[in-house]
C-alpha positions in Angstrom: 0.0 0.0 0.0 1.3 3.4 -0.9 1.0 6.0 1.9 -0.8 9.2 0.9 0.2 12.2 2.9 -1.1 15.7 2.9 1.7 18.1 2.2 2.2 21.3 4.1 4.7 23.8 2.7 6.2 27.1 3.7 9.0 29.5 2.6 11.1 32.4 3.9 13.8 34.5 2.3 16.1 37.4 3.2 18.6 39.5 1.3 21.3 39.3 4.0 24.1 41.8 3.5 24.0 41.6 -0.3 23.1 44.5 -2.5 20.3 42.6 -4.2 18.3 39.4 -3.8 19.6 36.8 -6.3 17.7 33.8 -4.8 14.4 32.8 -6.3 11.9 30.0 -5.7 8.6 28.6 -6.7 6.0 26.0 -5.7 3.7 24.2 -8.2 0.8 21.8 -8.0 -0.2 21.8 -11.7 0.9 18.2 -12.4 -1.5 16.9 -9.9 -4.6 19.1 -10.5 -6.6 16.2 -11.9 -5.0 13.5 -9.8 -6.5 11.9 -6.8 -3.3 12.0 -4.7 -1.7 15.2 -3.7 1.7 16.3 -5.1 4.0 19.3 -5.0 7.1 20.7 -6.8 9.4 23.0 -5.0 12.3 24.8 -6.7 15.0 27.1 -5.4 17.7 28.9 -7.4 20.7 31.0 -6.3 22.2 33.3 -8.9 25.9 33.1 -9.0 27.3 36.0 -7.0 30.1 38.0 -8.5 29.1 37.0 -12.0 26.9 38.7 -14.6 23.1 38.4 -14.5 22.9 36.5 -11.3 19.3 37.7 -10.4 18.2 37.4 -14.0 19.6 33.8 -14.3 17.9 32.8 -11.1 14.5 34.1 -12.0 14.7 32.7 -15.6 15.8 29.2 -14.4 13.0 29.0 -11.8 10.3 30.1 -14.3 11.6 27.8 -17.1 12.1 24.8 -14.9 8.6 25.1 -13.3 6.9 25.7 -16.6 8.5 22.8 -18.4 7.8 20.4 -15.5 4.1 21.5 -15.4 3.8 20.8 -19.2 5.6 17.4 -19.1 3.4 14.7 -20.7 1.6 12.6 -18.1 3.4 9.4 -19.3 6.8 10.8 -18.2 8.0 9.6 -14.9 9.0 12.2 -12.3 12.7 11.7 -12.9 12.2 12.1 -16.6 10.2 15.3 -16.1 12.9 16.7 -13.8 15.7 15.9 -16.2 13.8 17.5 -19.1 13.2 20.6 -17.0 16.8 20.8 -16.0 17.9 20.8 -19.6 15.3 23.4 -20.5 16.4 25.7 -17.7 20.0 25.4 -18.6 19.3 26.1 -22.3 17.3 29.2 -21.4 19.9 30.7 -19.1 22.7 29.9 -21.6 20.7 31.5 -24.4 20.0 34.7 -22.3 23.7 35.0 -21.3 24.9 34.4 -24.8 22.7 37.2 -26.2 23.9 39.5 -23.5 27.6 38.7 -24.3 28.2 36.6 -21.2 28.2 33.0 -22.4 29.3 30.6 -19.7 29.9 33.3 -17.2 26.3 33.9 -16.0 24.4 31.3 -14.2 22.6 30.0 -11.2 22.3 26.9 -8.9 19.0 25.0 -9.1 17.6 22.5 -6.7 14.1 21.0 -7.0 12.1 18.5 -5.0 8.9 16.6 -5.8 6.6 14.7 -3.5 4.2 12.4 -5.4 2.3 9.4 -4.0 4.1 9.6 -0.7 7.6 9.5 -2.2 10.3 12.1 -2.7 12.3 12.9 -5.8 14.9 15.6 -6.4 17.2 17.2 -8.9 20.1 19.6 -8.3 22.9 21.5 -10.1 25.3 23.6 -8.1 25.4 23.9 -4.3 21.9 24.6 -3.2 20.7 21.6 -1.2 17.9 19.2 -0.4 17.8 17.6 3.1 15.6 15.1 4.7 14.8 15.5 8.4 13.6 12.3 10.1 13.6 11.1 13.7 15.8 14.0 14.8 18.4 13.4 12.2 19.3 15.6 9.2 20.4 13.8 6.0 21.7 15.7 2.9 20.4 14.2 -0.2 22.2 16.2 -2.9 25.9 16.5 -3.7 27.6 19.9 -4.1 29.0 20.5 -7.5 32.1 22.5 -6.5 35.8 22.4 -6.3 35.8 21.3 -2.7 33.8 18.2 -3.5 36.1 17.2 -6.4 39.1 17.7 -4.1 37.5 15.5 -1.4 37.0 12.7 -3.9 40.7 13.0 -5.0 41.8 12.7 -1.4 39.6 9.7 -0.7 41.1 8.0 -3.8 44.6 8.8 -2.5 45.3 10.9 -5.6 45.9 14.1 -3.7 47.4 15.0 -0.3 44.9 16.4 2.2 47.2 19.4 2.9 47.4 20.2 -0.8 43.6 20.0 -1.0 43.0 22.3 2.0 45.2 24.9 0.5 43.4 25.0 -2.8 42.2 28.4 -4.0 38.4 28.9 -4.1 37.1 25.5 -3.0 33.6 26.9 -3.2 33.8 27.6 -6.9 31.1 25.8 -8.8 32.0 23.0 -11.3 28.5 22.8 -12.7 25.6 25.3 -12.8 22.5 26.2 -14.8 23.8 28.3 -17.7 26.7 26.2 -18.7 27.1 25.3 -22.4 26.7 21.5 -21.9 25.1 20.3 -18.6 26.9 17.1 -17.7 27.3 17.3 -13.9 24.0 17.1 -11.9 22.1 15.2 -9.3 18.9 13.3 -10.2 17.2 10.8 -8.0 16.3 7.8 -10.2 14.4 6.0 -7.5 11.7 7.3 -5.2 12.5 7.8 -1.5 9.4 6.7 0.5 8.4 9.3 3.1 7.2 8.7 6.6 4.7 10.6 8.6 6.3 13.7 10.1 9.2 13.8 7.7 10.4 17.4 6.8 12.1 18.1 3.5 14.3 21.2 3.5 15.5 23.0 0.4 17.9 25.8 0.9 20.6 28.0 -0.6 24.1 28.2 0.9 23.0 31.3 2.7 21.5 28.9 5.3 23.9 26.1 5.7 27.1 28.2 5.5 25.8 30.5 8.3 23.8 28.1 10.6 25.2 25.0 12.2 23.6 21.7 11.4 22.5 21.0 15.0 20.8 24.3 15.1 19.0 23.6 11.9 17.8 20.3 13.5 16.4 22.2 16.5 14.3 24.4 14.2 13.1 21.4 12.1 12.2 19.4 15.3 9.8 22.2 16.1 8.2 21.8 12.6 7.5 18.1 13.0 3.8 17.5 14.0 3.2 21.3 14.0 0.4 22.2 11.6 1.2 25.9 11.9 3.6 27.6 9.5 6.5 29.8 10.5 9.5 27.5 11.0 11.1 28.7 7.8 10.6 32.3 8.8 12.0 31.7 12.3 15.2 30.3 10.7 15.6 33.3 8.5 14.8 35.7 11.3 17.5 34.1 13.4 20.1 34.8 10.8 18.9 38.3 10.3 19.1 39.1 14.0 22.7 38.0 14.1 23.6 40.6 11.6 26.7 38.8 10.3 28.7 41.1 8.1 29.0 38.6 5.2 25.5 37.0 5.4 24.5 35.8 1.9 21.1 35.8 0.4 19.1 33.1 2.2 16.1 31.1 1.1 14.4 28.3 3.0 11.6 26.0 1.7 10.0 23.3 3.9 7.8 20.5 2.8 6.1 18.6 5.7 4.3 15.2 5.3 1.2 15.0 7.4 -1.3 12.1 7.7 
């Protein structure tokens, strides 16, 4: 028997100490308008700071991804629809950047999650993340596409000395993003992850996890479990705002909660 959950969702966002908000996000229910079971798509994008057209890339990627997913033929599986949407978003941002004279140097991260028939799917490019919070434990489901991750793999294989890796310049530089000429490096869940009652799915930009410790994130998400009232995402963002950290990045938090 496939468990069918109701899905509660919420979002919060803050500009941080940046001069403009380059994060964007969307929720969509269009795929399931005529279906008996509930479903939801959540998307978050983080325009690449320090590069051209960050805000424009983020907005275009979010809009394109959501629109293509909504229009995916019913016979396509969720992973197939996610992959098609990733490619379309990438082509759209690449095309915009090329016309503006910035091919390959304008882009955005993109992370999406889908809950359908009680199961979770996701897709990701860049370093925005999807987490699953269950039984007090936070598990990251996506892999960062950046230099640090590549270096870590080289160290694990014994192909690089840890000291050399730790001294590498710009470990946070992205190795894949939406807006690249050929999208080859991405995360895509091929199999559904069955959800349990009370699970919380967190989508966020690096403005959250780079500025808030994981155990603190867990404290906030614990309060979200079994709580039908919204506000957890906003409390997380408010906490960062109140700290007033001088280098606080744009931050976006999306929460999807499975309820019986």
